[in-house]
Backbone as XML, in Angstrom:
<?xml version="1.0"?>
<chain id="A" units="angstrom">
  <residue number="1" name="MET">
    <atom name="N" x="32.897" y="-34.662" z="60.494"/>
    <atom name="CA" x="32.904" y="-34.068" z="59.281"/>
    <atom name="C" x="32.366" y="-34.965" z="58.319"/>
  </residue>
  <residue number="2" name="ARG">
    <atom name="N" x="31.646" y="-34.385" z="57.429"/>
    <atom name="CA" x="31.254" y="-35.212" z="56.335"/>
    <atom name="C" x="31.484" y="-34.458" z="54.849"/>
  </residue>
  <residue number="3" name="GLU">
    <atom name="N" x="31.688" y="-35.198" z="53.803"/>
    <atom name="CA" x="31.785" y="-34.644" z="52.634"/>
    <atom name="C" x="30.603" y="-34.317" z="51.803"/>
  </residue>
  <residue number="4" name="VAL">
    <atom name="N" x="30.663" y="-33.320" z="51.029"/>
    <atom name="CA" x="29.435" y="-32.968" z="50.223"/>
    <atom name="C" x="29.941" y="-32.779" z="48.743"/>
  </residue>
  <residue number="5" name="GLU">
    <atom name="N" x="29.536" y="-33.642" z="47.888"/>
    <atom name="CA" x="30.107" y="-33.804" z="46.482"/>
    <atom name="C" x="29.292" y="-32.626" z="45.571"/>
  </residue>
  <residue number="6" name="ILE">
    <atom name="N" x="30.188" y="-31.945" z="44.951"/>
    <atom name="CA" x="29.639" y="-30.937" z="43.891"/>
    <atom name="C" x="30.021" y="-31.456" z="42.316"/>
  </residue>
  <residue number="7" name="ARG">
    <atom name="N" x="29.163" y="-31.038" z="41.602"/>
    <atom name="CA" x="29.399" y="-31.322" z="40.125"/>
    <atom name="C" x="30.415" y="-30.613" z="39.372"/>
  </residue>
  <residue number="8" name="ASP">
    <atom name="N" x="30.241" y="-29.221" z="39.753"/>
    <atom name="CA" x="31.057" y="-28.260" z="38.941"/>
    <atom name="C" x="32.409" y="-27.903" z="39.842"/>
  </residue>
  <residue number="9" name="ASP">
    <atom name="N" x="33.304" y="-26.977" z="39.350"/>
    <atom name="CA" x="34.432" y="-26.707" z="40.182"/>
    <atom name="C" x="34.183" y="-25.832" z="41.242"/>
  </residue>
  <residue number="10" name="MET">
    <atom name="N" x="33.043" y="-25.134" z="41.381"/>
    <atom name="CA" x="32.762" y="-24.326" z="42.567"/>
    <atom name="C" x="31.265" y="-24.255" z="42.793"/>
  </residue>
  <residue number="11" name="ILE">
    <atom name="N" x="30.850" y="-23.888" z="44.072"/>
    <atom name="CA" x="29.419" y="-23.700" z="44.402"/>
    <atom name="C" x="29.205" y="-22.490" z="45.400"/>
  </residue>
  <residue number="12" name="ARG">
    <atom name="N" x="28.173" y="-21.820" z="45.251"/>
    <atom name="CA" x="28.066" y="-20.679" z="46.255"/>
    <atom name="C" x="27.530" y="-21.150" z="47.647"/>
  </residue>
  <residue number="13" name="LEU">
    <atom name="N" x="27.984" y="-20.329" z="48.543"/>
    <atom name="CA" x="27.698" y="-20.963" z="49.935"/>
    <atom name="C" x="26.301" y="-21.251" z="50.225"/>
  </residue>
  <residue number="14" name="GLY">
    <atom name="N" x="25.386" y="-20.269" z="49.928"/>
    <atom name="CA" x="23.994" y="-20.568" z="50.088"/>
    <atom name="C" x="23.449" y="-21.897" z="49.376"/>
  </residue>
  <residue number="15" name="GLN">
    <atom name="N" x="23.866" y="-22.098" z="48.287"/>
    <atom name="CA" x="23.591" y="-23.449" z="47.532"/>
    <atom name="C" x="24.132" y="-24.644" z="48.354"/>
  </residue>
  <residue number="16" name="LEU">
    <atom name="N" x="25.438" y="-24.473" z="48.904"/>
    <atom name="CA" x="25.858" y="-25.538" z="49.663"/>
    <atom name="C" x="25.189" y="-25.902" z="50.897"/>
  </residue>
  <residue number="17" name="LEU">
    <atom name="N" x="24.780" y="-24.937" z="51.443"/>
    <atom name="CA" x="24.045" y="-25.106" z="52.803"/>
    <atom name="C" x="22.713" y="-25.856" z="52.468"/>
  </residue>
  <residue number="18" name="LYS">
    <atom name="N" x="22.101" y="-25.598" z="51.229"/>
    <atom name="CA" x="20.791" y="-26.260" z="50.935"/>
    <atom name="C" x="21.288" y="-27.673" z="50.482"/>
  </residue>
  <residue number="19" name="LEU">
    <atom name="N" x="22.246" y="-27.838" z="49.721"/>
    <atom name="CA" x="22.667" y="-29.213" z="49.256"/>
    <atom name="C" x="23.005" y="-30.116" z="50.407"/>
  </residue>
  <residue number="20" name="ALA">
    <atom name="N" x="23.716" y="-29.645" z="51.304"/>
    <atom name="CA" x="24.099" y="-30.469" z="52.560"/>
    <atom name="C" x="22.891" y="-30.650" z="53.526"/>
  </residue>
  <residue number="21" name="GLY">
    <atom name="N" x="21.863" y="-30.000" z="53.269"/>
    <atom name="CA" x="20.679" y="-30.167" z="54.331"/>
    <atom name="C" x="20.724" y="-29.402" z="55.554"/>
  </residue>
  <residue number="22" name="LEU">
    <atom name="N" x="21.706" y="-28.406" z="55.494"/>
    <atom name="CA" x="21.820" y="-27.629" z="56.839"/>
    <atom name="C" x="20.891" y="-26.452" z="56.964"/>
  </residue>
  <residue number="23" name="VAL">
    <atom name="N" x="20.169" y="-26.111" z="55.799"/>
    <atom name="CA" x="19.048" y="-25.276" z="55.710"/>
    <atom name="C" x="18.087" y="-25.779" z="54.727"/>
  </residue>
  <residue number="24" name="GLU">
    <atom name="N" x="16.769" y="-25.340" z="54.892"/>
    <atom name="CA" x="15.753" y="-25.758" z="53.868"/>
    <atom name="C" x="15.577" y="-24.837" z="52.789"/>
  </residue>
  <residue number="25" name="HIS">
    <atom name="N" x="15.901" y="-23.473" z="52.988"/>
    <atom name="CA" x="15.623" y="-22.563" z="51.882"/>
    <atom name="C" x="16.563" y="-21.364" z="52.046"/>
  </residue>
  <residue number="26" name="GLY">
    <atom name="N" x="16.571" y="-20.620" z="51.037"/>
    <atom name="CA" x="17.643" y="-19.452" z="50.888"/>
    <atom name="C" x="17.324" y="-18.525" z="51.991"/>
  </residue>
  <residue number="27" name="ALA">
    <atom name="N" x="16.298" y="-18.131" z="52.404"/>
    <atom name="CA" x="15.921" y="-17.349" z="53.499"/>
    <atom name="C" x="16.546" y="-17.712" z="54.714"/>
  </residue>
  <residue number="28" name="GLU">
    <atom name="N" x="16.398" y="-18.925" z="55.109"/>
    <atom name="CA" x="17.012" y="-19.503" z="56.339"/>
    <atom name="C" x="18.553" y="-19.420" z="56.224"/>
  </residue>
  <residue number="29" name="ALA">
    <atom name="N" x="19.210" y="-19.517" z="55.112"/>
    <atom name="CA" x="20.726" y="-19.405" z="54.872"/>
    <atom name="C" x="20.962" y="-18.043" z="54.991"/>
  </residue>
  <residue number="30" name="LYS">
    <atom name="N" x="20.191" y="-17.095" z="54.462"/>
    <atom name="CA" x="20.577" y="-15.684" z="54.410"/>
    <atom name="C" x="20.461" y="-15.198" z="56.057"/>
  </residue>
  <residue number="31" name="SER">
    <atom name="N" x="19.599" y="-15.580" z="56.695"/>
    <atom name="CA" x="19.370" y="-15.345" z="58.134"/>
    <atom name="C" x="20.641" y="-15.725" z="58.940"/>
  </residue>
  <residue number="32" name="LEU">
    <atom name="N" x="20.937" y="-17.008" z="58.901"/>
    <atom name="CA" x="22.187" y="-17.648" z="59.677"/>
    <atom name="C" x="23.377" y="-16.925" z="59.270"/>
  </residue>
  <residue number="33" name="LEU">
    <atom name="N" x="23.560" y="-16.555" z="57.910"/>
    <atom name="CA" x="24.841" y="-15.819" z="57.512"/>
    <atom name="C" x="24.778" y="-14.495" z="58.194"/>
  </residue>
  <residue number="34" name="GLU">
    <atom name="N" x="23.770" y="-13.887" z="58.037"/>
    <atom name="CA" x="23.695" y="-12.385" z="58.700"/>
    <atom name="C" x="23.998" y="-12.351" z="60.131"/>
  </residue>
  <residue number="35" name="ASP">
    <atom name="N" x="23.702" y="-13.343" z="60.770"/>
    <atom name="CA" x="23.718" y="-13.574" z="62.388"/>
    <atom name="C" x="25.187" y="-14.075" z="62.596"/>
  </residue>
  <residue number="36" name="GLY">
    <atom name="N" x="26.038" y="-14.224" z="61.621"/>
    <atom name="CA" x="27.498" y="-14.811" z="61.819"/>
    <atom name="C" x="27.594" y="-16.073" z="62.250"/>
  </residue>
  <residue number="37" name="GLN">
    <atom name="N" x="26.574" y="-16.975" z="62.043"/>
    <atom name="CA" x="26.713" y="-18.362" z="62.480"/>
    <atom name="C" x="27.416" y="-19.332" z="61.618"/>
  </residue>
  <residue number="38" name="VAL">
    <atom name="N" x="27.893" y="-18.914" z="60.494"/>
    <atom name="CA" x="28.441" y="-19.698" z="59.387"/>
    <atom name="C" x="29.875" y="-19.481" z="59.327"/>
  </residue>
  <residue number="39" name="GLU">
    <atom name="N" x="30.828" y="-20.533" z="59.506"/>
    <atom name="CA" x="32.255" y="-20.237" z="59.139"/>
    <atom name="C" x="32.718" y="-20.997" z="57.941"/>
  </residue>
  <residue number="40" name="VAL">
    <atom name="N" x="33.625" y="-20.349" z="57.183"/>
    <atom name="CA" x="34.174" y="-20.960" z="56.107"/>
    <atom name="C" x="35.640" y="-20.815" z="56.197"/>
  </residue>
  <residue number="41" name="ASN">
    <atom name="N" x="36.234" y="-22.180" z="56.321"/>
    <atom name="CA" x="37.800" y="-22.217" z="56.600"/>
    <atom name="C" x="38.173" y="-21.441" z="57.711"/>
  </residue>
  <residue number="42" name="GLY">
    <atom name="N" x="37.420" y="-21.521" z="58.829"/>
    <atom name="CA" x="37.823" y="-21.025" z="60.244"/>
    <atom name="C" x="37.320" y="-19.635" z="60.311"/>
  </residue>
  <residue number="43" name="ALA">
    <atom name="N" x="36.781" y="-18.914" z="59.337"/>
    <atom name="CA" x="36.510" y="-17.591" z="59.503"/>
    <atom name="C" x="34.866" y="-17.150" z="59.141"/>
  </residue>
  <residue number="44" name="VAL">
    <atom name="N" x="34.343" y="-16.268" z="59.981"/>
    <atom name="CA" x="32.882" y="-16.142" z="59.872"/>
    <atom name="C" x="32.701" y="-15.645" z="58.399"/>
  </residue>
  <residue number="45" name="GLU">
    <atom name="N" x="31.690" y="-16.033" z="57.845"/>
    <atom name="CA" x="31.325" y="-15.531" z="56.424"/>
    <atom name="C" x="29.937" y="-15.179" z="56.326"/>
  </residue>
  <residue number="46" name="THR">
    <atom name="N" x="29.616" y="-13.902" z="55.904"/>
    <atom name="CA" x="28.236" y="-13.442" z="55.802"/>
    <atom name="C" x="27.696" y="-13.357" z="54.415"/>
  </residue>
  <residue number="47" name="ARG">
    <atom name="N" x="28.610" y="-13.643" z="53.376"/>
    <atom name="CA" x="28.036" y="-13.709" z="51.983"/>
    <atom name="C" x="27.492" y="-14.878" z="51.504"/>
  </residue>
  <residue number="48" name="ARG">
    <atom name="N" x="26.148" y="-14.969" z="51.182"/>
    <atom name="CA" x="25.605" y="-16.180" z="50.671"/>
    <atom name="C" x="26.117" y="-16.453" z="49.204"/>
  </residue>
  <residue number="49" name="GLY">
    <atom name="N" x="26.715" y="-15.530" z="48.502"/>
    <atom name="CA" x="27.251" y="-15.811" z="47.210"/>
    <atom name="C" x="28.787" y="-16.223" z="47.257"/>
  </residue>
  <residue number="50" name="LYS">
    <atom name="N" x="29.292" y="-16.419" z="48.497"/>
    <atom name="CA" x="30.705" y="-16.685" z="48.553"/>
    <atom name="C" x="30.961" y="-17.943" z="47.831"/>
  </residue>
  <residue number="51" name="GLN">
    <atom name="N" x="31.920" y="-18.025" z="46.969"/>
    <atom name="CA" x="32.260" y="-19.093" z="46.102"/>
    <atom name="C" x="33.107" y="-19.984" z="46.860"/>
  </residue>
  <residue number="52" name="LEU">
    <atom name="N" x="32.651" y="-21.353" z="46.916"/>
    <atom name="CA" x="33.424" y="-22.460" z="47.520"/>
    <atom name="C" x="34.128" y="-23.451" z="46.547"/>
  </residue>
  <residue number="53" name="VAL">
    <atom name="N" x="35.163" y="-23.904" z="46.833"/>
    <atom name="CA" x="35.848" y="-24.868" z="45.740"/>
    <atom name="C" x="36.211" y="-26.126" z="46.583"/>
  </residue>
  <residue number="54" name="GLU">
    <atom name="N" x="36.826" y="-27.106" z="45.974"/>
    <atom name="CA" x="37.122" y="-28.350" z="46.522"/>
    <atom name="C" x="38.056" y="-28.076" z="47.755"/>
  </residue>
  <residue number="55" name="GLY">
    <atom name="N" x="37.730" y="-28.739" z="48.938"/>
    <atom name="CA" x="38.509" y="-28.625" z="50.114"/>
    <atom name="C" x="38.147" y="-27.519" z="51.119"/>
  </residue>
  <residue number="56" name="ASP">
    <atom name="N" x="37.302" y="-26.684" z="50.709"/>
    <atom name="CA" x="36.744" y="-25.746" z="51.647"/>
    <atom name="C" x="35.941" y="-26.377" z="52.673"/>
  </residue>
  <residue number="57" name="GLU">
    <atom name="N" x="35.926" y="-25.966" z="53.881"/>
    <atom name="CA" x="35.196" y="-26.444" z="55.052"/>
    <atom name="C" x="34.228" y="-25.421" z="55.535"/>
  </residue>
  <residue number="58" name="VAL">
    <atom name="N" x="32.918" y="-25.924" z="55.739"/>
    <atom name="CA" x="31.883" y="-25.004" z="56.193"/>
    <atom name="C" x="31.428" y="-25.524" z="57.604"/>
  </residue>
  <residue number="59" name="VAL">
    <atom name="N" x="31.301" y="-24.577" z="58.604"/>
    <atom name="CA" x="30.861" y="-24.968" z="59.928"/>
    <atom name="C" x="29.531" y="-24.142" z="60.204"/>
  </residue>
  <residue number="60" name="LEU">
    <atom name="N" x="28.540" y="-25.020" z="60.663"/>
    <atom name="CA" x="27.281" y="-24.309" z="61.121"/>
    <atom name="C" x="26.831" y="-25.103" z="62.369"/>
  </residue>
  <residue number="61" name="GLY">
    <atom name="N" x="27.040" y="-24.711" z="63.417"/>
    <atom name="CA" x="26.758" y="-25.229" z="64.727"/>
    <atom name="C" x="27.714" y="-26.378" z="64.927"/>
  </residue>
  <residue number="62" name="ASN">
    <atom name="N" x="27.167" y="-27.691" z="65.127"/>
    <atom name="CA" x="27.932" y="-28.758" z="65.314"/>
    <atom name="C" x="28.373" y="-29.544" z="63.938"/>
  </residue>
  <residue number="63" name="GLU">
    <atom name="N" x="27.781" y="-28.967" z="62.853"/>
    <atom name="CA" x="27.875" y="-29.534" z="61.606"/>
    <atom name="C" x="29.179" y="-29.079" z="60.879"/>
  </residue>
  <residue number="64" name="VAL">
    <atom name="N" x="29.974" y="-29.951" z="60.264"/>
    <atom name="CA" x="31.100" y="-29.419" z="59.450"/>
    <atom name="C" x="31.002" y="-30.397" z="58.139"/>
  </residue>
  <residue number="65" name="VAL">
    <atom name="N" x="31.044" y="-29.683" z="57.084"/>
    <atom name="CA" x="31.124" y="-30.129" z="55.805"/>
    <atom name="C" x="32.336" y="-29.782" z="54.987"/>
  </residue>
  <residue number="66" name="ARG">
    <atom name="N" x="32.779" y="-30.628" z="54.167"/>
    <atom name="CA" x="33.814" y="-30.287" z="53.272"/>
    <atom name="C" x="33.492" y="-30.507" z="51.945"/>
  </residue>
  <residue number="67" name="VAL">
    <atom name="N" x="33.728" y="-29.603" z="50.893"/>
    <atom name="CA" x="33.445" y="-29.577" z="49.535"/>
    <atom name="C" x="34.388" y="-30.468" z="48.813"/>
  </residue>
  <residue number="68" name="VAL">
    <atom name="N" x="33.808" y="-31.440" z="48.164"/>
    <atom name="CA" x="34.579" y="-32.376" z="47.316"/>
    <atom name="C" x="34.074" y="-32.286" z="45.799"/>
  </residue>
  <residue number="69" name="THR">
    <atom name="N" x="34.834" y="-32.655" z="44.856"/>
    <atom name="CA" x="34.366" y="-32.804" z="43.499"/>
    <atom name="C" x="34.512" y="-34.172" z="43.050"/>
  </residue>
  <residue number="70" name="HIS">
    <atom name="N" x="33.899" y="-34.596" z="42.102"/>
    <atom name="CA" x="34.038" y="-36.002" z="41.626"/>
    <atom name="C" x="35.196" y="-36.210" z="40.731"/>
  </residue>
</chain>
């Protein structure tokens, strides 16, 4: 698991996927989400706009990232 630091109190899932380098662009994120390949805190998430806060964990394949704030 690795940590991804955000500047604000929250970040949208699509933005986090890009920030963490898990996808290159929004269309790729949308496709992965629609296919049910992304989990947030252990549950499949299909909404690109899902708001994430500190401590949330996102899983895509073998990659696990945790949201942290500074």
